[in-house]
N, C-alpha and C positions, 0 to 999 in steps of 0.2 A: 113427596103426596103422598097420603094413606089410603091404600085399600080395603075394605073391609074396618075392622073395630081397631083402634089403637091399641097399643101395648105400653106400658108404662112399667118401670120399675120405681116402688118406693121404699124407702128406708125409715122414715121418721113419724111423723105426726099420722101419716095417712095409712100405715101398719094396723094390723088388726088388733083391735082394743086401744089403740092410741086414740088422741085427741080429736083429729077431722076425721076418723076411717067411718064410722056410721053416716055422717053426711054427705063425703062424697064418694064411696067406696061401694056402698050398698047395692048398685045396679053394677056393679064390676062383677067379672068372672076372674076368679083366682086361677092362675096357669101353675103357680107355685110357690108353694111356702117358703121352701129353701131355695135363694137364689144371692147371687152377688155379683158385684161388678168391681173393676179395678180402681182405687182410688183412695183418697183417706177422708174422716169424716172427722168433722167439726164442731164441737157445741159454740151456738152462735150466740147464747146468753138470752136469746128470746123465747126460750122453750121449745125450741126447734133446733137439730142438727142442718149441718149443709156439708156437700159430697165436692170434694176436689178432684176432678179425673187424675188419674196417674198412677205411680205406686203404690201398692198396697192393697186391701180388700175391705169393700163396705157390704154390710149384709142386709138383705130387705126381702121385699118378697113382689112378685110379678103378676100383673093383671091386664087382662083384657077389658077397656072401657066402651063406652058410646062419645060420640064427639061432643055431646050434649056435656058430657060429665068432665071431658077433656078440658072443655071451654071453661068450665066453673074451676078446675085445679089450675088451669092457667092464672086464673084471678088470685086465688091463695097463694101461689108461688111466685108472685108478681117480686121481680128483682132477682130472680134466680134465673140462669140460662137453661133453655131447654135444648138437649142435643140427642142423638141418636147415640146408642153405643150397645156393645157387646155385653149379655147378659148370660153369666153361667148358671144354669141348672143341673140337677142330677141327671135329665134327659136330654143334655145337649144344649149348643148356645142357641140364642135368641137375640135379636136386635129389637131394642124398644127406648122409648123413650125416657127420658131420666132428668131431673130439674138439680143443676151443679150451681156451683161458686166459683169465677176465677181463680186463680192460686192466689193473686194478689189482694185478692180479697179477705183471705182467710188467715194474714199475717195478725198475731197477736191472739188469735182464736184458740181456742184448748184443743188439742189434738185428742180424741178418744182411739186410742190405740187399737182397741181391739174391733174397730168398726162396725159394732152391733149397738143400736140405739137402746134397745129394750135391754141388755144388760148394763150397759152404762147406768142407765135409771135405776135398774135393781143395787148396785154397788152404792150408789151416792143415798137413796131412801133409806137403805140397811132395815127391812120390814124385820119384825118381831121373827116371822116364818115365812116359808116359801113352800110350794108344792115342788118336787123333783119326780120327773119319771125315768126309772130305771128298766132296760129291757137286756143288760147282759149279766154280767158277776155280780153287779150289786143289787139285784133280786135276791141275792141269798147273804145272810150277814156274818157270815164266816171272817171275812176279810175284815168287817167292820170291829169286830171284836179281837182281832189279831192288832188293830191298831188302836185298841181302847177308845173307840168314837160309837161303838154300839148304842151309847145312849141318847145320840143324836138320831138314831133312826127307828126308834120304838113306837112313834106314831103312824102305822101302816093303814091308809087309806083304803086299799086293797087293789086286787086286779084288773085292769085299765084298758080300754082301748083306743088307739089310735089309727085316725083314718087316713089316707093317702101315702103310707109307709110302709116298707116292709124289712123286718129284722136280716139282715144281711152278716157275713163275716169277711170283711172287708180289708181289715186291717193286720198286715202280712208280720209276725215275729219269727225267728228262728224256731221255735217251737210249735207254730200253728196259729193261727188267725184269733182275731178278737172280735167281738160284735160291732156292729154299725147299725144305723137306718139308712135306707134309700128310697126317696123320694119318687116313687113308681105308681101311683095310684091303687096300692095295695092295702093292704090292712094289717096292723099288727097288734100284740097287747104286748103289759110291762107291768110292773107295779110303780103303786102311786104312793109315796110319801109324804108327809108333812113334817118339815126339819125346820130348826131354828137357824137363824142366820148365820150361826156361829160355824155351820157344819160346810158353809159355801169352801172355805178355803181347803179343807181335807177333799172335796170333792173336785177340786180344780188340781189339786195336787195329784191326787190318785187319776184322774183323765189327762194328766198330761197336759194340760193347757197351756201353761206358759213355754212348753217345748214343742207347741201346734203339733200335737197328737190329734186329740179331740178338740171341737171349738163348741162352746156354749150356744143352744138353741132354745126358742119357746115355742111350745106346741099345747094345742088344746085337746084332753082327753077324756073319755066317756066312763061312766060306772053306772052302767043301768039309764037312766035318763037325766044324770045328773053331767053337766061339762065342767071341767075345771081348766080355767083359762091361764095362758101363759105358764104352763109348768115348766120347769128348767129340766133340759136333757143335754147330753153331749154329742155331737153327730162327728166322725171320724174326718180328718181335715183330706189327707190323700189316699182316696180309696183306691185298692188294687183287686185285681181278680179275685175272686173268694177262693180260699182252701180250708179245709178243716179245722176247727179249733183242737189244741189240747185236750189230754182225757179230762186233766184236774179242772179247766176253765169250764168245758161242759158239764163239769158234775155241778159247779157253782149253776149254772144257767137253770139244769133240771131241777135243782132243789128249791130255787125260786117258782119256776114252773108249776111244778107240782102242789106248792102250798098256795098259789094264789090265781093262776090263770085256769081258761077254760080248758076242758079235756079236748075239745076240737083244736086248740092252740098247741097243747101239749104235743099232740099226734102231729101237727104242722112241722112244729120247729126240731121236734127229732128226726123227723124225714126230712128234713133238710140237711139237717147235720149230717145224717146218715148218707145223704148223696155227695156230699163232699170227699166222704171217705172212697166211696167208690163211684166216680164221677163216669 
């Protein structure tokens, strides 16, 4: 029995900007943009995915909804099982409802290995371009030039703002940390690029996606009053306690910050990196 508003984890057509979001989720309160459960994601062939609980990871969003909305979603998800599951977020674990399929019903369906419905759609669609939100060393073009891919990143839309996330340094390496974003209710800034689809393979390699260092995520960022939806970015998978970044990495971040971001953010990020040197 539910007391208060039900909490649900969504991973397919109910995600923000997806087919059924506006119709069913407008009255919902988003608790986490970055959330995940244990399970495997499959393509059903009906324009929607299905999750089978178990080994693996499925990425999605966490919402609080009204009982009336939940009843409507129950009708939409007819044929799926509804069960309570542990949902992981940057702020801890939450118990929430999730719509799943029994394992035997997924036999013969295509496994979406990344566990990310939006990412799978991006790769299948192969658009002529996409928006990429950089908040770490990719705000500077030095390594783009070394890799001879700087031509992919000529179209800089500008400095942009992301709500709900804060830039942190949770990826620990022998020489120091690398940047990450943590969903903690804060605000951060980064550089928004418009890049051709051909650039995606370079970004995945650079961010160590296939080695499970960073994972793709999709965020809405603002430049002035304009919102850019579902911009690709990358988040650290295994977050550690913050330590200071090495000087060479900090230099790349500061170059990008000084070129594109606000004075207030310049001071904020420098102050934070200083605090990691002398905690």
